[in-house]
Structures are given as structure tokens and as C-alpha cells.
N, CA, C and O atoms as CSV, one atom per row, in Angstrom:
chain,resi,resn,atom,element,x,y,z
A,1,MET,N,N,-5.243,-1.392,8.198
A,1,MET,CA,C,-4.579,-2.651,7.976
A,1,MET,C,C,-3.130,-2.507,8.440
A,1,MET,O,O,-2.451,-1.556,8.054
A,2,LYS,N,N,-2.653,-3.438,9.260
A,2,LYS,CA,C,-1.283,-3.398,9.766
A,2,LYS,C,C,-0.339,-4.107,8.814
A,2,LYS,O,O,-0.685,-5.117,8.200
A,3,ALA,N,N,0.864,-3.554,8.704
A,3,ALA,CA,C,1.895,-4.221,7.908
A,3,ALA,C,C,2.196,-5.567,8.553
A,3,ALA,O,O,2.406,-5.631,9.765
A,4,PRO,N,N,2.222,-6.648,7.771
A,4,PRO,CA,C,2.431,-7.985,8.346
A,4,PRO,C,C,3.682,-8.113,9.207
A,4,PRO,O,O,3.663,-8.819,10.216
A,5,GLU,N,N,4.771,-7.441,8.826
A,5,GLU,CA,C,6.003,-7.626,9.591
A,5,GLU,C,C,5.958,-6.930,10.943
A,5,GLU,O,O,6.820,-7.176,11.786
A,6,LEU,N,N,4.978,-6.072,11.168
A,6,LEU,CA,C,4.925,-5.327,12.413
A,6,LEU,C,C,3.738,-5.692,13.298
A,6,LEU,O,O,3.583,-5.112,14.373
A,7,LYS,N,N,2.905,-6.625,12.885
A,7,LYS,CA,C,1.675,-6.831,13.616
A,7,LYS,C,C,1.874,-7.363,15.032
A,7,LYS,O,O,0.988,-7.180,15.868
A,8,ASP,N,N,2.985,-8.006,15.336
A,8,ASP,CA,C,3.246,-8.475,16.693
A,8,ASP,C,C,4.306,-7.629,17.400
A,8,ASP,O,O,4.828,-8.024,18.443
A,9,SER,N,N,4.617,-6.478,16.835
A,9,SER,CA,C,5.670,-5.632,17.376
A,9,SER,C,C,5.118,-4.668,18.412
A,9,SER,O,O,3.944,-4.301,18.359
A,10,SER,N,N,5.961,-4.255,19.356
A,10,SER,CA,C,5.559,-3.250,20.333
A,10,SER,C,C,5.800,-1.840,19.793
A,10,SER,O,O,5.393,-0.866,20.427
A,11,TRP,N,N,6.457,-1.712,18.630
A,11,TRP,CA,C,6.701,-0.418,18.009
A,11,TRP,C,C,5.406,0.117,17.429
A,11,TRP,O,O,4.443,-0.630,17.258
A,12,LYS,N,N,5.376,1.406,17.125
A,12,LYS,CA,C,4.230,1.978,16.427
A,12,LYS,C,C,4.131,1.276,15.075
A,12,LYS,O,O,5.133,1.092,14.384
A,13,VAL,N,N,2.957,0.904,14.725
A,13,VAL,CA,C,2.775,0.128,13.504
A,13,VAL,C,C,2.467,1.023,12.309
A,13,VAL,O,O,2.040,2.168,12.455
A,14,LYS,N,N,2.695,0.470,11.137
A,14,LYS,CA,C,2.318,1.126,9.886
A,14,LYS,C,C,0.864,0.753,9.626
A,14,LYS,O,O,0.516,-0.427,9.647
A,15,VAL,N,N,0.029,1.727,9.386
A,15,VAL,CA,C,-1.375,1.456,9.087
A,15,VAL,C,C,-1.782,2.187,7.812
A,15,VAL,O,O,-1.192,3.203,7.442
A,16,TRP,N,N,-2.776,1.661,7.166
A,16,TRP,CA,C,-3.336,2.272,5.959
A,16,TRP,C,C,-4.783,2.633,6.223
A,16,TRP,O,O,-5.487,1.911,6.929
A,17,CYS,N,N,-5.226,3.730,5.668
A,17,CYS,CA,C,-6.649,4.030,5.538
A,17,CYS,C,C,-7.159,2.959,4.568
A,17,CYS,O,O,-6.573,2.777,3.501
A,18,MET,N,N,-8.213,2.262,4.906
A,18,MET,CA,C,-8.689,1.168,4.051
A,18,MET,C,C,-9.078,1.650,2.655
A,18,MET,O,O,-8.859,0.939,1.674
A,19,LEU,N,N,-9.648,2.846,2.556
A,19,LEU,CA,C,-10.024,3.347,1.237
A,19,LEU,C,C,-8.781,3.670,0.400
A,19,LEU,O,O,-8.756,3.411,-0.804
A,20,CYS,N,N,-7.763,4.228,1.032
A,20,CYS,CA,C,-6.506,4.500,0.326
A,20,CYS,C,C,-5.821,3.199,-0.076
A,20,CYS,O,O,-5.262,3.102,-1.168
A,21,PHE,N,N,-5.864,2.198,0.805
A,21,PHE,CA,C,-5.260,0.903,0.516
A,21,PHE,C,C,-5.948,0.253,-0.681
A,21,PHE,O,O,-5.283,-0.259,-1.582
A,22,GLU,N,N,-7.283,0.276,-0.689
A,22,GLU,CA,C,-8.034,-0.307,-1.810
A,22,GLU,C,C,-7.710,0.426,-3.106
A,22,GLU,O,O,-7.574,-0.197,-4.159
A,23,ALA,N,N,-7.587,1.755,-3.029
A,23,ALA,CA,C,-7.245,2.534,-4.227
A,23,ALA,C,C,-5.851,2.174,-4.722
A,23,ALA,O,O,-5.638,2.066,-5.930
A,24,ARG,N,N,-4.894,1.985,-3.807
A,24,ARG,CA,C,-3.521,1.623,-4.199
A,24,ARG,C,C,-3.508,0.242,-4.852
A,24,ARG,O,O,-2.847,0.041,-5.871
A,25,ILE,N,N,-4.235,-0.705,-4.267
A,25,ILE,CA,C,-4.293,-2.060,-4.837
A,25,ILE,C,C,-4.911,-2.014,-6.235
A,25,ILE,O,O,-4.413,-2.657,-7.159
A,26,ALA,N,N,-5.995,-1.255,-6.386
A,26,ALA,CA,C,-6.642,-1.139,-7.700
A,26,ALA,C,C,-5.700,-0.517,-8.722
A,26,ALA,O,O,-5.671,-0.936,-9.879
A,27,CYS,N,N,-4.929,0.481,-8.299
A,27,CYS,CA,C,-3.960,1.134,-9.190
A,27,CYS,C,C,-2.873,0.145,-9.614
A,27,CYS,O,O,-2.525,0.067,-10.793
A,28,LYS,N,N,-2.342,-0.605,-8.654
A,28,LYS,CA,C,-1.301,-1.585,-8.973
A,28,LYS,C,C,-1.843,-2.653,-9.927
A,28,LYS,O,O,-1.146,-3.092,-10.842
A,29,ASN,N,N,-3.091,-3.065,-9.701
A,29,ASN,CA,C,-3.713,-4.074,-10.553
A,29,ASN,C,C,-3.877,-3.537,-11.971
A,29,ASN,O,O,-3.597,-4.240,-12.942
A,30,ALA,N,N,-4.332,-2.288,-12.090
A,30,ALA,CA,C,-4.502,-1.680,-13.412
A,30,ALA,C,C,-3.157,-1.540,-14.125
A,30,ALA,O,O,-3.071,-1.762,-15.333
A,31,LEU,N,N,-2.113,-1.175,-13.390
A,31,LEU,CA,C,-0.778,-1.082,-13.985
A,31,LEU,C,C,-0.316,-2.444,-14.490
A,31,LEU,O,O,0.242,-2.553,-15.581
A,32,ASP,N,N,-0.551,-3.487,-13.685
A,32,ASP,CA,C,-0.193,-4.841,-14.105
A,32,ASP,C,C,-0.923,-5.227,-15.386
A,32,ASP,O,O,-0.320,-5.771,-16.312
A,33,GLU,N,N,-2.235,-4.942,-15.434
A,33,GLU,CA,C,-3.022,-5.290,-16.617
A,33,GLU,C,C,-2.475,-4.579,-17.855
A,33,GLU,O,O,-2.385,-5.175,-18.929
A,34,GLY,N,N,-2.112,-3.315,-17.703
A,34,GLY,CA,C,-1.538,-2.563,-18.816
A,34,GLY,C,C,-0.214,-3.140,-19.270
A,34,GLY,O,O,0.069,-3.202,-20.466
A,35,MET,N,N,0.602,-3.566,-18.308
A,35,MET,CA,C,1.900,-4.149,-18.655
A,35,MET,C,C,1.742,-5.498,-19.354
A,35,MET,O,O,2.524,-5.832,-20.244
A,36,VAL,N,N,0.735,-6.274,-18.954
A,36,VAL,CA,C,0.474,-7.555,-19.613
A,36,VAL,C,C,0.034,-7.302,-21.051
A,36,VAL,O,O,0.504,-7.969,-21.972
A,37,VAL,N,N,-0.859,-6.347,-21.245
A,37,VAL,CA,C,-1.331,-6.012,-22.592
A,37,VAL,C,C,-0.167,-5.511,-23.457
A,37,VAL,O,O,-0.083,-5.837,-24.641
A,38,ALA,N,N,0.726,-4.718,-22.857
A,38,ALA,CA,C,1.875,-4.176,-23.595
A,38,ALA,C,C,2.973,-5.211,-23.822
A,38,ALA,O,O,3.905,-4.976,-24.591
A,39,GLY,N,N,2.860,-6.355,-23.151
A,39,GLY,CA,C,3.850,-7.410,-23.315
A,39,GLY,C,C,5.101,-7.236,-22.471
A,39,GLY,O,O,6.092,-7.929,-22.699
A,40,THR,N,N,5.081,-6.332,-21.506
A,40,THR,CA,C,6.263,-6.121,-20.664
A,40,THR,C,C,6.203,-6.916,-19.363
A,40,THR,O,O,7.160,-6.922,-18.588
A,41,GLN,N,N,5.095,-7.574,-19.129
A,41,GLN,CA,C,4.936,-8.425,-17.943
A,41,GLN,C,C,4.089,-9.615,-18.365
A,41,GLN,O,O,3.174,-9.468,-19.176
A,42,GLU,N,N,4.384,-10.788,-17.825
A,42,GLU,CA,C,3.684,-11.994,-18.272
A,42,GLU,C,C,2.310,-12.167,-17.652
A,42,GLU,O,O,1.364,-12.567,-18.331
A,43,VAL,N,N,2.195,-11.864,-16.355
A,43,VAL,CA,C,0.925,-12.093,-15.662
A,43,VAL,C,C,0.584,-10.915,-14.764
A,43,VAL,O,O,1.448,-10.137,-14.362
A,44,VAL,N,N,-0.710,-10.810,-14.463
A,44,VAL,CA,C,-1.177,-9.838,-13.476
A,44,VAL,C,C,-0.986,-10.473,-12.105
A,44,VAL,O,O,-1.420,-11.601,-11.871
A,45,ARG,N,N,-0.331,-9.742,-11.195
A,45,ARG,CA,C,-0.118,-10.292,-9.850
A,45,ARG,C,C,-1.448,-10.482,-9.134
A,45,ARG,O,O,-2.398,-9.729,-9.349
A,46,SER,N,N,-1.500,-11.483,-8.293
A,46,SER,CA,C,-2.695,-11.705,-7.479
A,46,SER,C,C,-2.789,-10.610,-6.425
A,46,SER,O,O,-1.792,-9.960,-6.108
A,47,ARG,N,N,-3.978,-10.407,-5.887
A,47,ARG,CA,C,-4.150,-9.403,-4.833
A,47,ARG,C,C,-3.211,-9.676,-3.652
A,47,ARG,O,O,-2.546,-8.748,-3.192
A,48,PRO,N,N,-3.130,-10.922,-3.140
A,48,PRO,CA,C,-2.195,-11.165,-2.030
A,48,PRO,C,C,-0.750,-10.828,-2.377
A,48,PRO,O,O,-0.010,-10.338,-1.524
A,49,ALA,N,N,-0.338,-11.085,-3.619
A,49,ALA,CA,C,1.034,-10.759,-4.015
A,49,ALA,C,C,1.253,-9.250,-3.994
A,49,ALA,O,O,2.315,-8.783,-3.583
A,50,ILE,N,N,0.255,-8.483,-4.436
A,50,ILE,CA,C,0.370,-7.027,-4.408
A,50,ILE,C,C,0.356,-6.532,-2.967
A,50,ILE,O,O,1.147,-5.661,-2.607
A,51,GLU,N,N,-0.526,-7.072,-2.143
A,51,GLU,CA,C,-0.617,-6.643,-0.745
A,51,GLU,C,C,0.670,-6.889,0.017
A,51,GLU,O,O,1.024,-6.114,0.906
A,52,ASP,N,N,1.371,-7.957,-0.319
A,52,ASP,CA,C,2.598,-8.316,0.395
A,52,ASP,C,C,3.845,-7.646,-0.159
A,52,ASP,O,O,4.937,-7.880,0.360
A,53,MET,N,N,3.723,-6.823,-1.193
A,53,MET,CA,C,4.902,-6.222,-1.814
A,53,MET,C,C,5.762,-5.520,-0.777
A,53,MET,O,O,5.304,-4.626,-0.066
A,54,GLY,N,N,7.002,-5.938,-0.707
A,54,GLY,CA,C,7.964,-5.282,0.157
A,54,GLY,C,C,8.072,-5.853,1.552
A,54,GLY,O,O,8.965,-5.454,2.299
A,55,VAL,N,N,7.195,-6.777,1.939
A,55,VAL,CA,C,7.293,-7.312,3.293
A,55,VAL,C,C,7.471,-8.810,3.336
A,55,VAL,O,O,8.074,-9.333,4.273
A,56,SER,N,N,6.965,-9.508,2.352
A,56,SER,CA,C,7.022,-10.962,2.368
A,56,SER,C,C,8.348,-11.452,1.810
A,56,SER,O,O,8.803,-10.998,0.760
A,57,SER,N,N,8.951,-12.371,2.518
A,57,SER,CA,C,10.198,-12.941,2.010
A,57,SER,C,C,9.948,-13.728,0.735
A,57,SER,O,O,10.887,-14.034,0.000
A,58,GLY,N,N,8.679,-14.062,0.463
A,58,GLY,CA,C,8.343,-14.803,-0.741
A,58,GLY,C,C,8.106,-13.920,-1.958
A,58,GLY,O,O,7.831,-14.434,-3.042
A,59,THR,N,N,8.208,-12.589,-1.802
A,59,THR,CA,C,7.988,-11.703,-2.931
A,59,THR,C,C,9.064,-11.934,-3.979
A,59,THR,O,O,10.260,-11.869,-3.695
A,60,SER,N,N,8.623,-12.196,-5.161
A,60,SER,CA,C,9.551,-12.484,-6.251
A,60,SER,C,C,10.250,-11.201,-6.703
A,60,SER,O,O,9.578,-10.265,-7.136
A,61,PRO,N,N,11.590,-11.132,-6.614
A,61,PRO,CA,C,12.316,-9.909,-6.966
A,61,PRO,C,C,12.067,-9.430,-8.387
A,61,PRO,O,O,12.110,-8.228,-8.649
A,62,GLU,N,N,11.806,-10.354,-9.313
A,62,GLU,CA,C,11.583,-9.925,-10.689
A,62,GLU,C,C,10.259,-9.176,-10.856
A,62,GLU,O,O,10.060,-8.494,-11.861
A,63,LEU,N,N,9.352,-9.297,-9.879
A,63,LEU,CA,C,8.096,-8.569,-9.958
A,63,LEU,C,C,8.199,-7.168,-9.369
A,63,LEU,O,O,7.287,-6.360,-9.543
A,64,ILE,N,N,9.296,-6.865,-8.672
A,64,ILE,CA,C,9.479,-5.539,-8.089
A,64,ILE,C,C,10.346,-4.734,-9.049
A,64,ILE,O,O,11.542,-4.995,-9.183
A,65,THR,N,N,9.738,-3.754,-9.718
A,65,THR,CA,C,10.481,-2.978,-10.705
A,65,THR,C,C,11.186,-1.801,-10.064
A,65,THR,O,O,12.264,-1.417,-10.516
A,66,ASP,N,N,10.617,-1.222,-9.034
A,66,ASP,CA,C,11.248,-0.129,-8.293
A,66,ASP,C,C,10.459,0.090,-7.010
A,66,ASP,O,O,9.473,-0.603,-6.758
A,67,THR,N,N,10.892,1.052,-6.199
A,67,THR,CA,C,10.229,1.245,-4.902
A,67,THR,C,C,8.797,1.722,-5.043
A,67,THR,O,O,8.021,1.603,-4.095
A,68,VAL,N,N,8.420,2.260,-6.196
A,68,VAL,CA,C,7.042,2.697,-6.388
A,68,VAL,C,C,6.095,1.495,-6.357
A,68,VAL,O,O,4.902,1.651,-6.092
A,69,ASP,N,N,6.620,0.302,-6.625
A,69,ASP,CA,C,5.814,-0.906,-6.601
A,69,ASP,C,C,5.494,-1.393,-5.189
A,69,ASP,O,O,4.639,-2.263,-5.021
A,70,LEU,N,N,6.139,-0.869,-4.209
A,70,LEU,CA,C,5.975,-1.390,-2.860
A,70,LEU,C,C,4.734,-0.822,-2.182
A,70,LEU,O,O,4.666,0.378,-1.915
A,71,VAL,N,N,3.763,-1.669,-1.907
A,71,VAL,CA,C,2.581,-1.227,-1.174
A,71,VAL,C,C,2.981,-0.832,0.243
A,71,VAL,O,O,2.431,0.115,0.807
A,72,TRP,N,N,3.939,-1.558,0.820
A,72,TRP,CA,C,4.431,-1.249,2.167
A,72,TRP,C,C,5.813,-0.645,2.073
A,72,TRP,O,O,6.751,-1.145,2.695
A,73,ALA,N,N,5.958,0.444,1.291
A,73,ALA,CA,C,7.260,1.104,1.140
A,73,ALA,C,C,7.874,1.287,2.521
A,73,ALA,O,O,7.202,1.711,3.462
A,74,GLN,N,N,9.140,0.967,2.628
A,74,GLN,CA,C,9.769,0.872,3.947
A,74,GLN,C,C,10.060,2.200,4.631
A,74,GLN,O,O,9.826,2.331,5.833
A,75,GLY,N,N,10.560,3.179,3.903
A,75,GLY,CA,C,11.018,4.405,4.547
A,75,GLY,C,C,9.919,5.415,4.788
A,75,GLY,O,O,9.000,5.550,3.980
A,76,GLN,N,N,10.010,6.123,5.896
A,76,GLN,CA,C,9.027,7.137,6.231
A,76,GLN,C,C,9.048,8.279,5.216
A,76,GLN,O,O,8.027,8.931,5.000
A,77,SER,N,N,10.200,8.524,4.592
A,77,SER,CA,C,10.302,9.600,3.607
A,77,SER,C,C,10.183,9.086,2.167
A,77,SER,O,O,10.358,9.855,1.222
A,78,ASP,N,N,9.888,7.799,1.994
A,78,ASP,CA,C,9.743,7.205,0.668
A,78,ASP,C,C,8.522,7.820,-0.025
A,78,ASP,O,O,7.428,7.809,0.539
A,79,PRO,N,N,8.694,8.355,-1.240
A,79,PRO,CA,C,7.560,8.974,-1.927
A,79,PRO,C,C,6.434,7.995,-2.271
A,79,PRO,O,O,5.307,8.418,-2.529
A,80,ALA,N,N,6.726,6.709,-2.276
A,80,ALA,CA,C,5.711,5.704,-2.582
A,80,ALA,C,C,4.882,5.331,-1.347
A,80,ALA,O,O,3.914,4.575,-1.442
A,81,ARG,N,N,5.268,5.861,-0.212
A,81,ARG,CA,C,4.606,5.497,1.052
A,81,ARG,C,C,3.147,5.949,1.042
A,81,ARG,O,O,2.836,7.091,0.701
A,82,GLY,N,N,2.275,5.041,1.417
A,82,GLY,CA,C,0.859,5.371,1.573
A,82,GLY,C,C,0.408,5.110,2.992
A,82,GLY,O,O,-0.653,5.574,3.409
A,83,TRP,N,N,1.206,4.374,3.732
A,83,TRP,CA,C,0.882,4.041,5.111
A,83,TRP,C,C,1.124,5.230,6.031
A,83,TRP,O,O,1.845,6.170,5.696
A,84,LEU,N,N,0.502,5.157,7.194
A,84,LEU,CA,C,0.627,6.199,8.213
A,84,LEU,C,C,1.212,5.588,9.468
A,84,LEU,O,O,1.054,4.393,9.715
A,85,ILE,N,N,1.886,6.400,10.260
A,85,ILE,CA,C,2.359,5.932,11.563
A,85,ILE,C,C,1.162,5.946,12.507
A,85,ILE,O,O,0.355,6.874,12.491
A,86,SER,N,N,1.063,4.931,13.306
A,86,SER,CA,C,-0.107,4.763,14.172
A,86,SER,C,C,-0.072,5.698,15.384
A,86,SER,O,O,0.123,5.267,16.520
A,87,HIS,N,N,-0.265,6.977,15.110
A,87,HIS,CA,C,-0.456,7.979,16.157
A,87,HIS,C,C,-1.880,8.487,15.993
A,87,HIS,O,O,-2.304,8.777,14.874
A,88,THR,N,N,-2.613,8.599,17.065
A,88,THR,CA,C,-4.014,9.010,16.988
A,88,THR,C,C,-4.182,10.298,16.205
A,88,THR,O,O,-5.050,10.380,15.336
A,89,THR,N,N,-3.369,11.309,16.494
A,89,THR,CA,C,-3.532,12.588,15.805
A,89,THR,C,C,-3.265,12.460,14.311
A,89,THR,O,O,-3.957,13.082,13.505
A,90,THR,N,N,-2.282,11.669,13.935
A,90,THR,CA,C,-1.969,11.453,12.515
A,90,THR,C,C,-3.147,10.797,11.802
A,90,THR,O,O,-3.529,11.205,10.705
A,91,LEU,N,N,-3.711,9.783,12.434
A,91,LEU,CA,C,-4.801,9.037,11.808
A,91,LEU,C,C,-6.070,9.882,11.696
A,91,LEU,O,O,-6.759,9.842,10.677
A,92,VAL,N,N,-6.373,10.642,12.741
A,92,VAL,CA,C,-7.565,11.502,12.710
A,92,VAL,C,C,-7.397,12.574,11.641
A,92,VAL,O,O,-8.326,12.844,10.880
A,93,CYS,N,N,-6.212,13.188,11.579
A,93,CYS,CA,C,-5.952,14.200,10.541
A,93,CYS,C,C,-6.120,13.607,9.146
A,93,CYS,O,O,-6.686,14.245,8.259
A,94,HIS,N,N,-5.630,12.388,8.957
A,94,HIS,CA,C,-5.778,11.755,7.647
A,94,HIS,C,C,-7.257,11.571,7.305
A,94,HIS,O,O,-7.677,11.878,6.189
A,95,LEU,N,N,-8.038,11.077,8.249
A,95,LEU,CA,C,-9.463,10.863,7.978
A,95,LEU,C,C,-10.166,12.169,7.624
A,95,LEU,O,O,-11.075,12.180,6.794
A,96,GLN,N,N,-9.756,13.255,8.240
A,96,GLN,CA,C,-10.357,14.561,7.946
A,96,GLN,C,C,-9.934,15.083,6.577
A,96,GLN,O,O,-10.687,15.811,5.929
A,97,ASP,N,N,-8.728,14.713,6.133
A,97,ASP,CA,C,-8.197,15.231,4.868
A,97,ASP,C,C,-8.351,14.282,3.682
A,97,ASP,O,O,-8.198,14.709,2.537
A,98,CYS,N,N,-8.645,13.026,3.924
A,98,CYS,CA,C,-8.686,12.014,2.861
A,98,CYS,C,C,-9.885,12.251,1.940
A,98,CYS,O,O,-11.038,12.207,2.369
A,99,GLU,N,N,-9.587,12.498,0.682
A,99,GLU,CA,C,-10.646,12.756,-0.300
A,99,GLU,C,C,-11.479,11.515,-0.600
A,99,GLU,O,O,-12.571,11.623,-1.159
A,100,LEU,N,N,-10.974,10.340,-0.233
A,100,LEU,CA,C,-11.716,9.106,-0.475
A,100,LEU,C,C,-12.766,8.843,0.611
A,100,LEU,O,O,-13.694,8.062,0.406
A,101,GLN,N,N,-12.614,9.492,1.750
A,101,GLN,CA,C,-13.570,9.317,2.847
A,101,GLN,C,C,-14.854,10.082,2.547
A,101,GLN,O,O,-14.813,11.145,1.927
A,102,PRO,N,N,-15.996,9.549,2.984
A,102,PRO,CA,C,-17.252,10.294,2.789
A,102,PRO,C,C,-17.227,11.600,3.601
A,102,PRO,O,O,-16.507,11.729,4.591
A,103,LYS,N,N,-18.024,12.542,3.151
A,103,LYS,CA,C,-18.073,13.847,3.805
A,103,LYS,C,C,-18.420,13.724,5.274
A,103,LYS,O,O,-17.917,14.493,6.094
A,104,SER,N,N,-19.272,12.768,5.622
A,104,SER,CA,C,-19.660,12.589,7.032
A,104,SER,C,C,-18.470,12.226,7.911
A,104,SER,O,O,-18.450,12.577,9.090
A,105,VAL,N,N,-17.486,11.533,7.364
A,105,VAL,CA,C,-16.279,11.173,8.114
A,105,VAL,C,C,-15.331,12.359,8.192
A,105,VAL,O,O,-14.734,12.613,9.238
A,106,ARG,N,N,-15.190,13.089,7.083
A,106,ARG,CA,C,-14.271,14.222,7.034
A,106,ARG,C,C,-14.723,15.381,7.914
A,106,ARG,O,O,-13.894,16.183,8.344
A,107,ASP,N,N,-16.012,15.484,8.189
A,107,ASP,CA,C,-16.525,16.605,9.003
A,107,ASP,C,C,-16.351,16.413,10.465
A,107,ASP,O,O,-16.738,17.278,11.252
């Protein structure tokens, strides 16, 4: 999945392994649900709101608690980063090392 702000760019794009992306979205959703139950957040964000974290100008600042909330963390050295730079070798290495990928893909 390409970061929305880069999809028409000639630069190398930010991409996610779909299984890692789904896991990140599920984690963010579970965190939201816990915060709603604890009373520290009013609502669980919608999937599109979580997917757009950090890239959409419509992202509500009060929903961003810190950079760990950003699905599309901006910096290459950001510890919250889950995206990969679109280099063939980087992507192939990730598929071989990703524990979420089936064994047939990793081999």
C-alpha cells in the first residue's frame, strides 16, 4: 500500500507489507477500544481515520497523541515506522524475514 501523499510522486514511495499494515491497523483499533473503555478517549477511530494518520490534512490533531500513533510515521529513523522504502532488495528481504508471511513466501 502506498502512502497517499506519495502515490503520484517520482520519488521512491513508502510501502507497507499488507500483513504488517493489517496488524498495525488492528493494534491501533485495539488501543482505541481500550482507551474508550478506560474513558480516556471518546470514540474508536474509523479504519480510514487510522489509515490516514499522519498524512491527511483532515487528521484531527486531538486524535494524535504522539508519533507512535502515526501509521505513516514520517521519518526513516522514526521508531514507529512500519513502512519500507520501495527498493526491490528491501522489499524482498522483508518478505523473507516477516513473521506474518506464510512459510511458502519466506522460503
